[in-house]
C-alpha positions as CSV (number, residue, x, y, z in Angstrom):
1,M,66.7,-25.6,-49.7
2,T,65.8,-30.1,-48.9
3,G,64.5,-32.4,-51.5
4,P,66.6,-34.4,-53.7
5,Y,70.1,-31.1,-54.6
6,H,70.4,-30.7,-51.0
7,G,73.9,-30.0,-51.2
8,G,74.4,-29.7,-54.7
9,V,76.6,-26.7,-55.8
10,W,75.9,-25.6,-59.8
11,K,78.2,-23.2,-61.6
12,I,75.5,-21.2,-63.9
13,R,75.5,-19.5,-67.3
14,V,73.5,-16.8,-67.9
15,E,72.9,-14.8,-71.0
16,L,71.5,-11.3,-71.0
17,P,69.6,-10.7,-74.8
18,D,69.8,-7.6,-76.4
19,A,65.7,-6.8,-75.4
20,Y,66.8,-7.6,-71.1
21,P,65.1,-6.7,-68.8
22,Y,61.4,-7.5,-71.0
23,K,63.1,-10.5,-72.4
24,S,64.1,-13.2,-70.1
25,P,67.6,-14.0,-69.6
26,S,68.7,-17.3,-70.7
27,I,70.0,-19.4,-68.0
28,G,72.2,-22.7,-67.9
29,F,73.8,-25.1,-65.7
30,I,77.7,-25.3,-66.3
31,N,78.4,-28.5,-64.6
32,K,75.7,-31.3,-65.1
33,I,72.4,-31.9,-63.7
34,Y,69.8,-34.5,-64.0
35,H,66.1,-32.8,-64.2
36,P,63.4,-32.5,-66.5
37,N,63.8,-29.4,-67.7
38,V,67.3,-29.8,-67.6
39,D,68.6,-30.5,-70.9
40,E,71.9,-33.5,-69.8
41,M,74.2,-32.2,-72.6
42,S,73.9,-28.2,-73.0
43,G,73.1,-27.3,-69.2
44,S,69.9,-24.8,-70.9
45,V,67.2,-24.6,-68.4
46,C,63.8,-25.2,-70.6
47,L,62.9,-21.3,-71.8
48,D,59.1,-22.0,-71.8
49,V,60.0,-22.2,-67.6
50,I,61.7,-19.2,-67.9
51,N,58.9,-17.3,-69.7
52,Q,56.0,-18.1,-68.6
53,T,57.4,-16.7,-64.7
54,W,59.5,-13.6,-66.1
55,S,58.5,-10.0,-65.6
56,P,60.5,-6.4,-66.4
57,M,60.3,-6.1,-62.5
58,F,62.4,-9.3,-62.1
59,D,66.6,-9.4,-62.1
60,L,69.1,-11.9,-61.6
61,V,68.8,-12.2,-58.1
62,N,65.4,-12.9,-58.5
63,V,66.7,-16.2,-61.0
64,F,69.5,-17.0,-58.3
65,E,66.9,-16.6,-55.5
66,V,63.4,-17.9,-56.7
67,F,63.3,-19.2,-60.0
68,L,65.7,-21.6,-59.5
69,P,65.5,-22.7,-56.3
70,Q,62.0,-23.3,-57.1
71,L,63.0,-25.2,-60.5
72,L,65.2,-27.2,-58.5
73,L,62.3,-27.9,-55.8
74,Y,59.9,-28.6,-58.4
75,P,60.8,-29.8,-61.1
76,N,57.6,-30.0,-64.4
77,P,57.8,-33.4,-66.0
78,S,55.0,-32.0,-68.5
79,D,57.4,-30.0,-69.6
80,P,60.4,-31.9,-70.4
81,L,63.8,-30.9,-72.2
82,N,64.8,-34.0,-70.8
83,G,62.6,-37.0,-71.5
84,E,64.2,-39.6,-68.6
85,A,64.6,-37.9,-66.1
86,A,60.7,-36.5,-66.4
87,A,59.2,-40.1,-67.1
88,L,61.6,-41.5,-64.0
89,M,60.6,-39.1,-62.2
90,M,56.4,-39.7,-63.2
91,R,56.8,-43.8,-63.2
92,D,59.6,-44.2,-60.0
93,R,60.0,-41.2,-57.9
94,T,62.2,-42.5,-55.3
95,S,64.8,-43.8,-58.7
96,Y,64.2,-40.3,-60.0
97,E,66.1,-39.1,-56.9
98,Q,68.4,-41.6,-56.4
99,R,69.5,-40.6,-59.7
100,V,69.4,-37.0,-59.3
101,K,71.7,-37.3,-55.6
102,E,74.3,-39.4,-58.0
103,Y,74.5,-36.5,-59.8
104,C,75.4,-34.4,-57.2
105,E,77.5,-37.0,-55.5
106,K,79.1,-37.3,-58.9
107,Y,78.8,-33.5,-60.5
108,A,78.1,-30.8,-57.7
109,K,80.6,-32.4,-54.6
110,P,81.1,-27.9,-53.3
111,E,84.6,-28.9,-53.7
112,D,84.4,-30.0,-57.5
113,I,83.8,-26.6,-58.7
114,G,85.9,-24.6,-56.0
115,A,83.4,-23.5,-52.9
116,A,84.8,-24.5,-50.2
117,P,83.0,-25.7,-47.6
118,E,84.8,-23.3,-45.0
119,E,82.4,-20.5,-47.1
120,K,79.2,-21.6,-46.5
121,S,79.9,-22.0,-42.6
122,S,81.3,-18.3,-42.4
123,D,78.2,-17.1,-44.5
124,E,76.0,-18.6,-41.9
125,E,77.9,-17.2,-39.0
126,L,77.6,-13.9,-41.5
127,S,73.3,-14.6,-41.4
128,D,72.4,-12.2,-38.9
129,D,75.2,-9.5,-39.7
130,E,74.2,-6.5,-41.7
131,Y,76.5,-7.4,-44.3
132,A,74.7,-10.9,-45.1
133,A,72.8,-9.6,-48.4
134,S,75.9,-8.1,-49.7
135,D,77.7,-11.7,-49.2
136,D,74.9,-13.4,-51.0
137,E,75.6,-11.3,-54.1
138,E,78.9,-12.5,-54.2
139,I,78.5,-15.8,-53.8
140,A,75.9,-15.0,-57.1
141,G,78.0,-13.3,-58.8
142,K,80.7,-16.2,-58.7
143,A,78.5,-18.3,-60.2
144,D,78.2,-16.3,-63.0
145,P,81.2,-16.7,-65.7
């Protein structure tokens, strides 16, 4: 993934409602992230963003492989949980991206959350391997406390 969040690693909290998969899961970032659609204090992701795209056909793989990457690549400042981030993004994109990178450096370094850089290189070596998909699932599982 490219963009200002590139290189950051986050732990994600996932809460499944009783009506799951018919009702969307509640998603939150455990370590801090500067993003218009994420509450800075709680880490909660804007529910409207999830609910607008949610379908019972989706599962948690969709959350980790599609929904969260899309959220990071395409923030929606018109539906903010972090008004300051949304305003900065609309007013001064360069300053917004600099703040995002500062948060990545401060709160989302791989070594700070136990994601060893060696794991990343071994995943790249396995990218053509038939076991790469199950390896991705393992990584997604580690992010879920």
